[in-house]
C-alpha positions in Angstrom: 79.7 -159.9 -185.0 82.2 -161.1 -182.3 85.4 -162.9 -183.3 85.8 -166.3 -181.6 89.3 -165.0 -180.7 87.9 -161.9 -178.8 87.4 -161.8 -175.0 84.3 -160.2 -173.5 83.9 -159.6 -169.8 81.0 -160.5 -167.6 78.0 -158.1 -167.8 79.2 -156.5 -171.0 76.5 -155.9 -173.7 77.2 -155.9 -177.4 74.4 -154.2 -179.4 73.2 -155.0 -182.9 75.6 -154.3 -185.8 78.6 -154.0 -183.6 81.9 -155.7 -184.7 84.5 -156.9 -182.3 87.5 -158.4 -184.1 90.2 -160.9 -183.4 92.2 -160.6 -180.1 90.2 -157.7 -178.9 89.6 -157.6 -175.1 86.5 -156.0 -173.6 86.3 -155.6 -169.8 83.4 -156.2 -167.5 80.1 -154.2 -167.6 81.1 -152.3 -170.8 78.7 -151.3 -173.6 79.7 -151.8 -177.2 76.8 -149.9 -178.8 75.0 -150.2 -182.1 77.3 -150.5 -185.2 80.5 -149.7 -183.2 83.7 -151.2 -184.6 86.4 -152.5 -182.2 89.3 -153.7 -184.4 91.9 -156.4 -183.7 94.0 -156.2 -180.5 92.0 -153.4 -179.0 91.5 -153.2 -175.2 88.3 -151.7 -173.7 88.2 -151.2 -170.0 85.6 -152.0 -167.4 82.5 -149.9 -167.5 83.5 -148.2 -170.7 80.9 -147.1 -173.3 81.8 -147.3 -177.0 79.0 -145.3 -178.5 77.1 -146.0 -181.7 79.0 -145.9 -185.0 82.3 -145.2 -183.4 85.4 -146.8 -184.9 88.7 -147.9 -183.4 91.7 -148.9 -185.5 93.8 -151.9 -184.4 95.5 -151.9 -181.0 93.6 -149.0 -179.5 93.4 -149.0 -175.7 90.4 -147.4 -173.8 90.5 -147.1 -170.1 87.9 -147.9 -167.4 84.8 -145.8 -167.3 85.6 -143.9 -170.5 83.0 -142.7 -172.9 84.0 -143.0 -176.6 81.3 -140.8 -178.2 78.9 -141.3 -181.1 80.8 -141.5 -184.4 84.2 -140.9 -182.8 87.3 -142.4 -184.5 90.6 -143.5 -183.0 93.7 -144.1 -185.2 95.6 -147.4 -184.5 97.7 -147.8 -181.4 96.4 -144.7 -179.5 95.9 -144.9 -175.7 92.8 -143.3 -174.2 93.0 -143.1 -170.4 90.6 -143.9 -167.6 87.5 -141.7 -167.1 87.9 -139.8 -170.4 85.1 -138.4 -172.4 85.7 -138.3 -176.2 83.1 -136.1 -177.8 80.8 -137.1 -180.7 82.5 -137.1 -184.1 86.0 -136.5 -182.6 89.1 -138.0 -184.2 91.7 -139.2 -181.7 95.2 -139.2 -183.2 97.4 -139.2 -180.0 97.3 -140.2 -176.3 94.5 -138.8 -174.2 95.3 -138.7 -170.5 93.0 -139.9 -167.7 90.1 -137.6 -166.8 90.3 -135.4 -169.9 87.4 -134.4 -172.0 88.4 -134.0 -175.7 86.5 -132.8 -178.8 87.1 -132.0 -182.4 89.3 -133.0 -185.3 91.9 -133.7 -184.2 90.6 -134.3 -180.6 91.9 -131.8 -178.2 91.3 -131.1 -174.5 88.2 -128.9 -173.9 89.0 -125.7 -172.2 
């Protein structure tokens, strides 16, 4: 389901059961995988992968070439930088800086 008010870049694929809501912006060559939810006003960067069954609250920003793992959740208005890996099942509650790998509940940098 893709809102008529969402913007999807060239080369992006939206898999079955995914939802992209109003005013969401998805960059070029991204993957919005099976049953992922991209809520209103989210921004997904170029080449990002939003994995199956992941959920983003409103106004989440995900940078270019970021992997938002299977079943991961982001609270509204968080910023996830470029080149980040968010582990499966993680819950993002605050900003994740570029290049970090985060896991857990709440998501924290892997050491």
